[in-house]
N, C-alpha and C positions, 0 to 999 in steps of 0.2 A: 336320448334328454336325461337333464341328471334326476338323482332320487328327490334333491331338491328344491331343482321345477316342478317334481309333477305336486310336489307334497302344495305346490301355493297353486299352482292351478288350481288344484282337490279343492284349496282354500277357497278360493277366489272365485269356483259356481258352484259351492254350498252360500255363502256370503250370496251371492248374486239369486240363489234361490232363496230364501227366508228374504230379501226382498220383492223381490216379486212375491211374496205369500204373502208379505204384510200391506202390499200394496190391493193385491186383488179382494181383501178380506176389508180394504177399509170403500172399496169400490164395492164392495159387496151387500155394506151395511145400511142397512132402509133404515129408512123417516121414520124414527118415532112416532107412536099411537098423539103426540102431543099437539105436531107438526115441529119438533126440531130435527134436526140434519146434524147428523154427525161426521167429525171431518176433522184435521192436526193444524193447526198453526203450523205455519208455514216463514211469516214474515210480521211484523206490526214497525207502522209507521203513526205513530206519535205525530209526532211535524204536519200530516197528510192528512190526518185522521181517515187513514186507512190497514187491511190486514187483508194478508194474505192466507188460503184456507184451500187443502187439499181436501176434499170435501164428496160427499154419498152423497145419494139423489138429496135434490131438495123438492118435495113431492109439490110443493107450492106455488113453484114459479116452473114447476116439469121441467127441470135443468137434470142432467146424467150428474153421472161424476166425475168432477176435474180441476182442476188446479187452477183460482183462483182471488183476482183485491176488488175487496168489497170496502166500501161507503162505512164507519162505523156513526150509526144515529147521536153516539151520545160517546165521548170520549172517555166517560170511567167505564166504560166496559172492553179496556184496552188492561184497563188493571188485572185485571179477572183472567188473567190468561200469559203464558212467557212463550216464544216458542220454542214448540218440539207438544205443548199440551195438546192431549185429545180432547177436545170438547162438545159439546152440545151447541147448536144454534138456530137461534131462527133469521131468515133475511124475508125480506120484500122490496119488490120493487117500487123506488120512490122517485117520482120528479123522471124517470127515467134510466134508473140508479139505481143497482142493487147497493143495499145499504144493511148490516146486521144490525140486529132491534134487539137481538136477545143475546147472553153466552154464556153460559155454564161450563164448567168441567165434566167430559165425560165419568159414567159410571164407572 
């Protein structure tokens, strides 16, 4: 293997390690004392009134960390975040659908 190839492999392994560490930190992020969950905005679909969040545990829903699509109770909530933002949010199950009812920038 050439020297340049070894450098590329090392750089790739380092980046992979950082991504895994960041993912693990998010997955282990506990829900806050005020009932807000922590997550990262992955996608916003204003037309469908949906937001995709990669989130930590959502205690009030007994939901483990995962990435999922939520309905948004008020379309104005989507103006409070953009893709890539870390947020705190409240979600509830309303009429069988998971819905974000509050969203704030993460500290």
